[in-house]
C-alpha positions in Angstrom: -14.6 27.6 14.0 -17.8 29.4 15.1 -16.6 32.6 13.7 -16.0 31.2 10.1 -19.4 29.4 10.2 -21.1 32.9 11.1 -19.2 34.4 8.3 -20.7 31.8 5.7 -24.1 32.6 7.0 -23.3 36.3 6.2 -22.1 35.4 2.7 -25.1 33.4 1.6 -27.4 36.2 2.8 -25.5 38.7 1.2 -25.7 36.6 -1.8 -29.4 36.5 -1.6 -29.9 40.1 -1.3 -27.6 40.5 -4.1 -29.8 38.1 -6.2 -33.0 40.1 -5.2 -31.5 43.6 -6.1 -30.2 42.3 -9.4 -33.2 40.6 -10.5 -35.2 43.9 -9.6 -32.7 46.0 -11.3 -32.6 43.9 -14.5 -36.6 43.4 -14.5 -36.9 47.4 -14.6 -34.2 47.8 -17.2 -36.0 45.2 -19.5 -39.4 46.8 -19.1 -38.5 50.3 -20.0 -37.0 51.5 -17.0 -40.3 50.5 -14.9 -38.6 49.7 -11.6 -40.2 48.6 -8.2 -38.8 51.4 -6.1 -40.4 50.3 -3.0 -38.9 46.8 -3.1 -35.6 48.2 -4.3 -35.2 50.4 -1.5 -35.9 47.6 1.1 -33.5 45.5 -0.7 -30.9 48.3 -0.5 -31.2 49.0 2.7 -31.0 45.4 4.1 -27.9 45.2 1.9 -26.3 48.3 3.1 -26.8 46.8 6.8 -25.2 43.5 5.9 -22.2 45.2 4.0 -21.7 47.3 7.3 -22.0 44.3 9.6 -19.5 42.5 7.2 -17.2 45.6 7.5 -17.4 45.2 11.4 -17.0 41.3 11.0 -13.6 42.0 8.9 -12.2 44.2 11.3 -12.9 42.1 14.4 -13.0 38.7 12.9 -16.0 37.6 14.8 -19.5 38.6 15.1 -20.9 40.1 18.0 -24.2 39.7 19.8 -26.0 42.8 18.4 -24.9 42.2 14.8 -26.0 38.6 14.8 -29.4 39.5 16.0 -29.6 42.1 13.2 -28.4 39.5 10.6 -31.1 37.0 12.0 -33.9 39.8 11.4 -32.5 40.6 7.8 -32.6 37.0 7.1 -36.2 37.0 8.1 -36.9 39.9 5.8 -35.0 38.3 2.9 -36.6 34.9 3.2 -39.9 36.4 2.6 -38.8 38.4 -0.3 -37.2 35.4 -1.8 -40.4 33.4 -1.5 -42.0 36.1 -3.6 -39.1 35.8 -5.8 -39.6 32.0 -6.2 -43.1 32.3 -7.6 -41.7 35.1 -9.9 -39.0 32.4 -10.9 -41.7 29.5 -11.4 -44.2 31.9 -13.2 -41.8 33.4 -15.7 -43.0 32.6 -19.3 -41.1 35.3 -21.4 -37.4 35.3 -22.5 -37.3 38.9 -20.7 -38.3 37.3 -17.5 -35.8 34.5 -17.9 -33.1 37.0 -18.7 -33.9 38.7 -15.0 -33.9 35.5 -13.2 -30.9 34.2 -14.8 -28.9 37.7 -14.3 -29.7 37.4 -10.6 -28.5 34.1 -10.1 -25.4 34.5 -11.9 -24.6 37.9 -9.9 -25.5 36.3 -6.8 -23.0 33.3 -7.6 -20.2 35.6 -8.2 -21.0 37.4 -5.0 -20.9 34.3 -3.0 -17.6 33.2 -4.6 -16.1 36.4 -3.7 -17.4 36.2 -0.1 -16.0 32.8 0.3 -12.7 34.3 -0.8 -12.9 36.8 1.8 -13.8 34.5 4.1 -10.5 32.3 3.2 -8.8 35.5 3.8 -9.8 35.9 7.1 -9.9 32.0 8.1 -8.3 29.7 5.8 -6.0 30.5 2.8 -6.5 27.2 1.2 -10.0 27.9 1.0 -9.1 31.5 -0.7 -6.8 29.9 -3.1 -9.5 27.5 -4.0 -12.2 29.7 -4.7 -9.8 32.5 -6.4 -9.5 29.9 -9.4 -13.1 30.4 -10.1 -13.1 34.5 -10.4 -12.5 34.1 -14.3 -15.4 31.7 -14.5 -17.7 34.0 -13.0 -16.5 37.2 -14.6 -17.3 35.3 -18.1 -20.8 34.4 -17.1 -21.6 37.8 -15.9 -20.1 39.3 -19.1 -22.6 37.2 -21.0 -25.6 38.1 -18.9 -24.5 41.8 -19.2 -24.2 41.4 -23.2 -27.6 39.7 -23.2 -29.4 42.4 -21.1 -27.7 45.4 -23.2 -28.8 43.8 -26.4 -32.3 43.2 -25.1 -32.7 47.0 -23.8 -31.1 48.1 -27.1 -33.3 45.8 -29.2 -30.4 44.2 -30.8 -30.8 40.8 -32.0 -29.2 38.2 -29.5 -26.5 35.8 -30.8 -28.2 32.2 -30.8 -25.5 30.9 -28.4 -26.3 33.4 -25.9 -29.9 32.8 -26.0 -29.2 29.2 -25.7 -27.1 29.8 -22.6 -29.6 32.2 -20.8 -32.3 29.5 -21.2 -29.9 26.7 -20.0 -29.1 28.8 -16.8 -32.6 29.7 -16.6 -33.4 26.1 -16.3 -30.7 25.5 -13.8 -32.2 28.4 -11.6 -35.8 27.2 -11.8 -34.6 23.6 -10.7 -32.4 25.0 -7.7 -35.6 27.3 -6.9 -36.9 24.4 -4.6 -33.9 24.9 -2.3 -34.3 28.4 -1.3 -36.0 27.5 1.8 -33.4 25.1 3.0 -30.6 27.5 2.1 -32.5 30.0 4.4 -32.4 27.3 7.2 -28.7 26.9 7.0 -28.2 30.7 6.8 -30.0 31.1 10.1 -28.4 28.0 11.5 -24.8 29.2 10.6 -25.5 33.0 12.0 -26.9 31.3 15.4 -23.5 29.5 16.1 -22.4 30.5 19.4 
């Protein structure tokens, strides 16, 4: 089904924008509230556009041509930002940088899972049921990340298991960074389904 495939592209694009936003937000929080306002504004504007298009899609259960074109433009912008982000992932050297990278990945995964649930709601109840089973798993991962970020900003000592978990997730994110370009090829392919 063309509409479901397009929606999948929209979900993945939203996930990457969420990833970029959480990375910038977390990095700023961990660096004494020193945020890259220009980059955050760009990401926020694109996120807003994607969410508006998603609302339109949800009501019509289809992606019209103007919105498809807008999403492809947003995909190009997001891909460029993700290429910069990929370099930041690879060049991460401090625990704070690892936390920011990990937080962005964990939040993106949760957003993608939630998006797939919505896609299942629109097109396939079995998909919805399957991905709803993962909600608690993602919530727990987000809770760990939130706790680590809070402790780091407060200067509180981290639990050894949390430090180990962040480093484990960071290594996984680092390994998956090589697939970012391929993901954007898929996103664009999905969005262009007509």
